[in-house]
PAZAPA-4460 file (N, C-alpha, C; in steps of 0.05 Angstrom, whole numbers, plus 32768, in hexadecimal, padded with zeros to 4 digits):
% residues 214
    n_x    n_y    n_z   ca_x   ca_y   ca_z    c_x    c_y    c_z   seq   type   mol
   896F   80F1   76D0   8980   80F0   76B8   896F   80F2   769F     1      M     A
   8958   80E5   769F   8947   80E5   7688   893D   8102   7682     2      E     A
   8937   8111   7697   892F   812D   7693   8945   813D   7688     3      A     A
   895E   8138   7690   8975   8147   7685   8979   8141   7668     4      R     A
   8975   8128   7660   8978   8121   7644   8963   812F   7633     5      R     A
   894A   812F   763D   8935   813D   762E   893A   815B   762C     6      H     A
   8945   8167   7641   894B   8183   7641   8961   8189   762D     7      K     A
   8975   8178   762D   898C   817C   761A   8982   817B   75FD     8      A     A
   8970   8168   75F7   8967   8164   75DC   8950   8177   75D4     9      L     A
   8947   8187   75E6   8931   819A   75E0   893B   81B0   75CD    10      A     A
   8956   81B5   75CD   8962   81C9   75BC   8967   81BC   75A1    11      E     A
   895B   81C5   758B   895E   81B8   7571   897B   81B5   7568    12      P     A
   898C   81C8   756E   89A8   81C7   7565   89B6   81AF   7573    13      S     A
   89B0   81AB   758D   89BC   8195   759B   89B3   817A   7590    14      R     A
   8999   8179   758A   898E   8161   757E   899B   815B   7563    15      A     A
   89A1   8170   7554   89AD   816C   753A   89CA   8163   753D    16      R     A
   89D8   816E   7551   89F4   8165   7556   89F4   8148   755E    17      I     A
   89E2   813F   7570   89E2   8123   7578   89DB   8111   7561    18      L     A
   89C8   811A   7551   89C0   810A   753A   89D7   8107   7526    19      E     A
   89E6   811C   7523   89FE   811B   7511   8A13   8108   751B    20      T     A
   8A19   8109   7535   8A2C   80F6   7540   8A23   80DA   753E    21      L     A
   8A09   80D5   7542   89FF   80BA   753F   89FF   80AF   7523    22      S     A
   89FA   80C1   7510   89F9   80B9   74F4   8A15   80B3   74E8    23      D     A
   8A29   80C3   74EF   8A43   80BF   74E3   8A50   80A6   74EE    24      V     A
   8A4A   809F   7507   8A55   8086   7512   8A72   8087   7518    25      G     A
   8A7E   809F   7519   8A9A   80A1   7520   8A9E   80BB   7530    26      E     A
   8AB3   80BD   7541   8AB7   80D5   7551   8ABD   80ED   753F    27      P     A
   8AB3   8105   7547   8AB9   811E   7539   8AC2   8133   754D    28      L     A
   8AD2   8145   7544   8AD8   815C   7556   8AC5   8172   7552    29      D     A
   8AC8   8187   7562   8AB4   819D   7562   8AB4   81AB   7547    30      A     A
   8ACB   81AE   753B   8ACD   81BB   7520   8ABE   81AC   750B    31      G     A
   8AC2   8192   750B   8AB4   8180   74F7   8A96   8182   74FA    32      Q     A
   8A8E   8181   7514   8A71   8182   7519   8A66   819D   7510    33      L     A
   8A75   81B2   7516   8A6C   81CD   750E   8A67   81CF   74F0    34      A     A
   8A78   81C4   74E1   8A74   81C4   74C4   8A5C   81B5   74BB    35      E     A
   8A56   819F   74C8   8A3F   818E   74C1   8A25   819A   74C9    36      R     A
   8A24   81A8   74E0   8A0A   81B2   74EA   8A07   81D0   74E5    37      V     A
   8A1B   81DD   74DB   8A19   81F9   74D4   8A19   820C   74EC    38      G     A
   8A28   8206   7501   8A2B   8217   7518   8A47   821E   751D    39      L     A
   8A4D   8233   752D   8A68   823A   7534   8A73   8225   7547    40      H     A
   8A8D   821F   7544   8A99   820A   7555   8A96   820F   7573    41      P     A
   8A97   8228   757B   8A93   822E   7598   8A77   8227   75A1    42      N     A
   8A64   822D   7590   8A48   8226   7596   8A45   8208   7598    43      T     A
   8A51   81FA   7585   8A50   81DC   7585   8A5C   81D1   759F    44      V     A
   8A73   81DC   75A8   8A80   81D3   75C0   8A6D   81D6   75D8    45      R     A
   8A5F   81ED   75D9   8A4D   81F2   75EF   8A36   81DD   75EF    46      W     A
   8A2A   81D8   75D7   8A15   81C4   75D5   8A1F   81A8   75DD    47      H     A
   8A38   81A2   75D5   8A44   8188   75DB   8A47   8185   75F9    48      L     A
   8A4E   819B   7607   8A50   8199   7624   8A35   8192   7631    49      G     A
   8A1F   819E   7627   8A05   8198   7631   89FE   817A   762C    50      V     A
   8A04   8171   7613   89FE   8156   760C   8A0E   8142   761D    51      L     A
   8A27   814A   7622   8A38   8138   7633   8A2E   8137   764F    52      A     A
   8A25   814E   765A   8A1A   814E   7675   8A01   813C   7677    53      D     A
   89F3   813A   7661   89DB   8129   7661   89E1   810C   765B    54      A     A
   89FB   8106   7657   8A03   80EA   7651   89FE   80E1   7635    55      G     A
   89F9   80F4   7623   89F2   80ED   7608   8A0A   80EB   75F5    56      L     A
   8A20   80F9   75FB   8A38   80F7   75EB   8A50   80F4   75FF    57      V     A
   8A66   80EA   75F4   8A7E   80E8   7604   8A95   80F4   75F3    58      S     A
   8AAB   80FC   7601   8AC1   8107   75F4   8ADB   80FA   75FC    59      S     A
   8AEF   80FC   75EB   8B09   80F1   75F2   8B1E   80FE   75E0    60      R     A
   8B37   80FD   75EA   8B4C   8107   75D9   8B54   80F2   75C4    61      A     A
   8B56   80FA   75AC   8B5C   80E8   7596   8B7A   80DF   7598    62      E     A
   8B7F   80C7   7593   8B9B   80BD   7592   8BAA   80CA   757B    63      E     A
   8BC2   80D4   7581   8BD2   80E0   756D   8BED   80D2   756A    64      R     A
   8BF8   80D1   7552   8C12   80C5   754E   8C25   80D9   7541    65      H     A
   8C1E   80F3   7545   8C2F   8109   753C   8C2E   811F   7550    66      R     A
   8C42   8132   754F   8C42   8148   7563   8C28   8159   7562    67      P     A
   8C23   8165   7579   8C0B   8177   757B   8BF7   816C   758E    68      G     A
   8BE5   817E   7598   8BD1   8176   75AA   8BBC   8166   759C    69      R     A
   8BB2   8150   75A9   8B9D   8140   759C   8B83   814F   759B    70      P     A
   8B73   8148   7586   8B58   8153   7584   8B46   8146   7599    71      R     A
   8B33   8156   75A3   8B1E   814A   75B4   8B07   8143   75A1    72      V     A
   8AFF   8129   75A1   8AEA   8120   7590   8AD2   8116   75A0    73      V     A
   8ABC   8116   7593   8AA2   8110   75A1   8A94   80FA   7591    74      Y     A
   8A85   80EA   75A1   8A74   80D5   7595   8A5B   80D1   75A5    75      E     A
   8A47   80C8   7597   8A2D   80C4   75A5   8A2E   80AC   75B7    76      A     A
   8A23   80AE   75CF   8A21   8097   75E1   8A0A   8085   75DA    77      N     A
   8A0E   806B   75DD   89F8   8059   75D9   89E4   805A   75EF    78      G     A
   89EF   805F   7607   89DD   8062   761F   89EC   8073   7633    79      R     A
   89DF   8081   7645   89EC   8091   7659   89FD   8080   766C    80      P     A
   8A13   808C   7676   8A24   807E   7689   8A19   8082   76A5    81      E     A
   8A11   806B   76B1   8A05   806C   76CC   8A19   8076   76E0    82      R     A
   8A32   806C   76DE   8A46   8074   76F2   8A4A   8092   76F2    83      G     A
   8A4B   809E   76DA   8A4F   80BB   76D8   8A38   80C9   76E6    84      R     A
   8A20   80C0   76E1   8A08   80CD   76ED   8A09   80CC   770C    85      E     A
   8A12   80B5   7716   8A13   80B2   7733   8A27   80C6   773F    86      D     A
   8A3E   80CA   7732   8A51   80DD   773C   8A47   80FA   773A    87      Y     A
   8A37   80FF   7725   8A2C   811A   7722   8A17   8120   7738    88      R     A
   8A09   810B   7740   89F6   810F   7756   8A05   8116   7770    89      L     A
   8A1A   8108   7775   8A2A   810E   778D   8A35   812A   778B    90      L     A
   8A3F   8132   7774   8A4A   814D   7770   8A34   8162   7775    91      A     A
   8A1C   815D   776B   8A06   816F   776F   89FF   8173   778D    92      A     A
   89FF   815D   779B   89FA   815D   77B8   8A0E   816E   77C7    93      I     A
   8A28   8169   77C0   8A3E   8177   77CE   8A3E   8195   77C7    94      L     A
   8A3A   819B   77AD   8A39   81B7   77A5   8A23   81C6   77B2    95      A     A
   8A0B   81B9   77B4   89F4   81C5   77C1   89F9   81CB   77DE    96      G     A
   8A06   81B8   77EC   8A0D   81BB   7808   8A20   81D2   780D    97      S     A
   8A35   81D3   77FC   8A49   81E8   77FF   8A3E   8204   77F9    98      L     A
   8A2B   8205   77E6   8A20   821F   77DE   8A10   822B   77F5    99      S     A
   8A07   821B   7807   89F7   8226   781E   8A09   822D   7836   100      R     A
   8A23   8228   7833   8A36   822E   7849   8A43   8249   7843   101      S     A
   8A46   8259   7858   8A52   8274   7855   8A6E   8271   7849   102      R     A
   8A7D   825C   7852   8A98   8259   7849   8A9A   8245   7832   103      D     A
   8A83   823F   7825   8A83   822B   7810   8A95   8231   77F9   104      G     A
   8A95   8249   77EC   8AA7   824E   77D6   8AC4   824C   77DE   105      P     A
   8ACB   8256   77F6   8AE7   8255   77FF   8AF0   8238   7803   106      A     A
   8ADE   8228   780F   8AE4   820C   7813   8AE7   81FD   77F8   107      T     A
   8AD6   8204   77E5   8AD8   81F8   77CA   8AF2   81FF   77BD   108      A     A
   8AFB   8218   77C0   8B14   8220   77B3   8B2B   8212   77C0   109      E     A
   8B2B   820F   77DA   8B40   8201   77E7   8B42   81E4   77DE   110      Q     A
   8B2B   81D7   77DA   8B2B   81BC   77D0   8B36   81BB   77B4   111      A     A
   8B2E   81CE   77A3   8B39   81CF   7788   8B57   81D3   7788   112      G     A
   8B60   81E4   779A   8B7E   81E9   779B   8B8C   81CF   77A2   113      R     A
   8B82   81C0   77B5   8B8F   81A7   77BE   8B90   8194   77A6   114      A     A
   8B7B   8191   7797   8B7B   817F   7780   8B8C   818A   7769   115      W     A
   8B8C   81A4   7766   8B9E   81AF   7751   8BBB   81A9   7756   116      G     A
   8BC3   81AB   7770   8BDF   81A5   7777   8BE5   8187   7773   117      R     A
   8BD1   8177   7778   8BD5   815A   7775   8BD5   8151   7758   118      Y     A
   8BC5   815D   7747   8BC1   8153   772C   8BD5   815E   7718   119      L     A
   8BE1   8175   771D   8BF2   8182   7709   8C0C   8172   7706   120      V     A
   8C17   8173   76EE   8C31   8166   76E8   8C47   8179   76F1   121      E     A
   8C57   8171   7704   8C6C   8183   770E   8C83   8186   76FB   122      R     A
   8C8F   819E   76FA   8CA6   81A1   76E8   8CC0   8194   76F4   123      P     A
   8CD4   8193   76E5   8CED   8188   76EF   8CF9   819B   7705   124      L     A
   8D08   818F   7717   8D14   819F   772D   8D25   81B6   7721   125      P     A
   8D23   81CE   772D   8D31   81E6   7726   8D29   81F1   770B   126      L     A
   8D14   81E6   76FF   8D0A   81F1   76E6   8CFD   820C   76EA   127      A     A
   8D01   821F   76D8   8CF6   823A   76D9   8CDF   823C   76C5   128      T     A
   8CC7   8241   76CF   8CB0   8242   76BD   8CAA   825E   76B4   129      L     A
   8CA4   8262   769B   8C9A   827C   7691   8C7B   827C   7695   130      T     A
   8C6F   8294   7694   8C52   8294   7695   8C45   8283   7680   131      P     A
   8C51   8282   7668   8C47   8271   7652   8C48   8254   765A   132      E     A
   8C5F   824B   7665   8C62   822F   766E   8C4D   8228   7683   133      D     A
   8C49   823A   7695   8C35   8235   76AA   8C19   8233   76A0   134      A     A
   8C12   8244   768D   8BF7   8243   7680   8BF4   8229   7672   135      A     A
   8C09   8220   7664   8C07   8206   7655   8C03   81EF   7668   136      E     A
   8C0F   81F0   7680   8C0B   81DB   7694   8BEE   81DA   769D   137      Q     A
   8BE3   81F1   76A1   8BC6   81F3   76A9   8BB4   81E8   7693   138      V     A
   8BBB   81EF   767A   8BAB   81E5   7664   8BAC   81C7   7663   139      V     A
   8BC3   81BB   7666   8BC5   819E   7666   8BB4   8191   767C   140      R     A
   8BB5   819D   7694   8BA6   8192   76AA   8B88   8194   76A5   141      L     A
   8B7F   81AB   769C   8B62   81AF   7696   8B59   819D   767F   142      L     A
   8B6A   819A   766B   8B63   818A   7654   8B5F   816D   765C   143      D     A
   8B6F   8163   766F   8B6C   8147   7678   8B51   8142   7686   144      E     A
   8B45   8158   7690   8B2D   8155   769F   8B14   8161   7692   145      H     A
   8B16   8164   7677   8AFF   816A   7667   8AF6   8187   7664   146      G     A
   8B08   819A   766A   8B00   81B7   7668   8B04   81C2   764C   147      F     A
   8B12   81B4   763B   8B18   81BE   7620   8B24   81DA   7621   148      E     A
   8B3B   81DC   762E   8B47   81F7   7633   8B58   81FF   761B   149      P     A
   8B5D   821A   761A   8B6F   8225   7607   8B7C   823D   7614   150      E     A
   8B94   8245   760A   8BA1   825D   7613   8B97   8274   7601   151      R     A
   8B92   828B   760D   8B88   82A1   75FD   8B8F   82BC   760B   152      E     A
   8BA1   82CB   75FE   8BA8   82E5   7608   8BB3   82E5   7625   153      N     A
   8BC3   82D0   762A   8BCF   82CE   7645   8BBD   82C1   765A   154      G     A
   8BA4   82BB   7652   8B92   82AE   7665   8B8D   8291   765C   155      D     A
   8B7C   8283   766B   8B74   8268   7663   8B55   8269   7661   156      V     A
   8B4B   8261   7649   8B2E   8260   7645   8B26   8242   7645   157      V     A
   8B0F   823C   7650   8B05   8221   7651   8AEA   8221   7641   158      M     A
   8AEA   8210   762D   8AD3   820F   761B   8ABE   81FA   7623   159      R     A
   8AC4   81ED   7639   8AB0   81D9   7643   8AB2   81D7   7661   160      R     A
   8A9C   81D8   766F   8A9C   81D4   768C   8A91   81B8   7691   161      C     A
   8AA0   81A6   769C   8A96   818B   76A1   8A7F   818A   76B4   162      P     A
   8A7B   81A0   76C3   8A65   81A1   76D6   8A53   81B9   76D0   163      F     A
   8A4D   81BD   76B7   8A3F   81D6   76AF   8A24   81D8   76BE   164      R     A
   8A15   81C3   76BF   89FB   81C5   76CC   89FD   81CC   76E9   165      D     A
   8A11   81C1   76F7   8A16   81C8   7713   8A20   81E5   7716   166      L     A
   8A31   81EE   7703   8A3B   8209   7703   8A25   821D   7700   167      A     A
   8A11   8216   76F0   89FB   8229   76EC   89EA   822C   7706   168      E     A
   89E9   8217   7716   89DA   8218   772F   89EA   8221   7747   169      Q     A
   8A04   8218   7748   8A15   821E   775F   8A30   8228   7755   170      H     A
   8A30   823C   7745   8A49   8246   7739   8A5D   824F   774E   171      G     A
   8A54   825B   7764   8A66   8265   7778   8A77   824E   7784   172      E     A
   8A6D   8236   7783   8A7C   821F   778D   8A8C   8212   7777   173      V     A
   8A7E   820B   7761   8A8B   81FC   774B   8AA2   820D   773F   174      V     A
   8A9D   8226   773A   8AB2   8237   772E   8AC9   823C   7742   175      C     A
   8AC3   823C   775C   8AD8   823E   7770   8AEB   8226   7770   176      S     A
   8ADE   820E   776C   8AEF   81F6   776A   8B01   81F8   7752   177      V     A
   8AF6   8201   773B   8B07   8202   7723   8B1D   8218   7725   178      H     A
   8B16   822E   7732   8B2A   8242   7737   8B40   8238   7749   179      L     A
   8B38   822A   775E   8B4C   821E   7770   8B5D   8209   7762   180      G     A
   8B51   81F9   7750   8B60   81E6   7741   8B77   81F3   7732   181      L     A
   8B71   8209   7724   8B85   8217   7715   8B9A   8223   7727   182      I     A
   8B91   8231   773D   8BA4   823D   774F   8BB6   8229   775C   183      R     A
   8BAB   8212   7765   8BBB   81FE   7771   8BD0   81F3   775E   184      G     A
   8BC9   81EE   7745   8BDC   81E4   7731   8BF3   81F8   772E   185      A     A
   8BEB   8212   772B   8C01   8226   7727   8C12   8229   773F   186      L     A
   8C07   8227   7757   8C17   8227   776F   8C2B   8210   7770   187      D     A
   8C21   81F9   7769   8C32   81E1   776B   8C4A   81E1   7758   188      E     A
   8C46   81ED   7741   8C5D   81ED   772D   8C6E   8206   7730   189      I     A
   8C68   8217   7744   8C78   822F   7749   8C76   8243   7732   190      G     A
   8C5E   8246   7728   8C59   8258   7711   8C5C   8275   7719   191      A     A
   8C65   8286   7706   8C67   82A2   770C   8C4D   82B1   7709   192      P     A
   8C38   82A2   7703   8C1D   82AD   7700   8C09   829E   7711   193      V     A
   8BF2   82AA   7716   8BDC   829C   7724   8BC3   82A3   7716   194      T     A
   8BAD   8296   771D   8B93   829C   7712   8B87   82B2   7723   195      A     A
   8B84   82CA   7718   8B7A   82E0   7728   8B5C   82DE   772C   196      T     A
   8B4E   82D3   7718   8B31   82CE   771B   8B28   82BC   7705   197      R     A
   8B10   82B1   7708   8B04   82A1   76F4   8AEA   82AE   76EB   198      L     A
   8AE6   82B2   76D2   8ACF   82BF   76C7   8ABD   82AA   76BA   199      E     A
   8AA7   82A2   76C7   8A97   828D   76BC   8A85   8296   76A5   200      P     A
   8A83   8285   7690   8A6F   8289   767A   8A70   82A5   766F   201      F     A
   8A89   82AF   7668   8A8B   82C8   765B   8A7F   82C7   763F   202      V     A
   8A7E   82AF   7634   8A6F   82A9   761C   8A61   828F   7621   203      E     A
   8A4D   8288   7610   8A40   826E   7614   8A54   8257   7613   204      P     A
   8A56   8249   762A   8A68   8232   762B   8A85   8239   762E   205      G     A
   8A8C   8252   7635   8AA9   825A   7637   8AAD   8269   7651   206      L     A
   8AC2   825F   7660   8ACA   826D   7679   8AE7   8275   7675   207      C     A
   8AEF   828A   7683   8B0A   8295   7680   8B18   8297   769C   208      R     A
   8B2F   828B   769E   8B40   828F   76B5   8B55   82A4   76B0   209      A     A
   8B54   82BA   76BE   8B67   82D0   76BA   8B80   82CA   76C9   210      R     A
   8B97   82CB   76BB   8BB1   82C6   76C7   8BBF   82E0   76CB   211      L     A
   8BCC   82E4   76E3   8BDC   82FB   76E8   8BF4   82F4   76FA   212      G     A
   8C04   8307   7700   8C1C   8302   7710   8C15   82F6   772B   213      R     A
   8C25   82E2   7733   8C20   82D6   774E   8C29   82E8   7764   214      A     A
***
């Protein structure tokens, strides 16, 4: 973990982002940080993902008392979360094992599908979902689990990968889990669309799930 923190802070922009969060003493969203450090918000989100993976910052949805989606805000951690690191070690071991199996990606996708069906909020009985409704359901699910998703041109883009470091090493497994998660959720709600494919890191820190007819 210590090596990961050093690696994260070796990039001057990330060090400046962490210093800014520490100095202000209050949570900020990516847009506010971008203004303060002079970077594009998407670049800031990518750096924040690296800092979060190193246990240096944490994120949460801000409480809202008016309509609209809550902002995701970030704050500097006083110390790394040991429990989080323990789980990441287990995830690394499992991802590495699956990546060496011929059926690893398929097994990973099946596991993702099962959890997508379990985690998604089911619609009311006899409800008819439009493709837009289905995409919004997926966005809600991914948002709850730290992907910072948005709808874009009929697809779903994810501006943060909670397992970015693992995805860079074992993308065939990690990305298959995420694709399965989306497909399972869409299957469970009877959506008229499915995830045709997942395009990892089409931009720094951004992945795209392509949605098409089921």
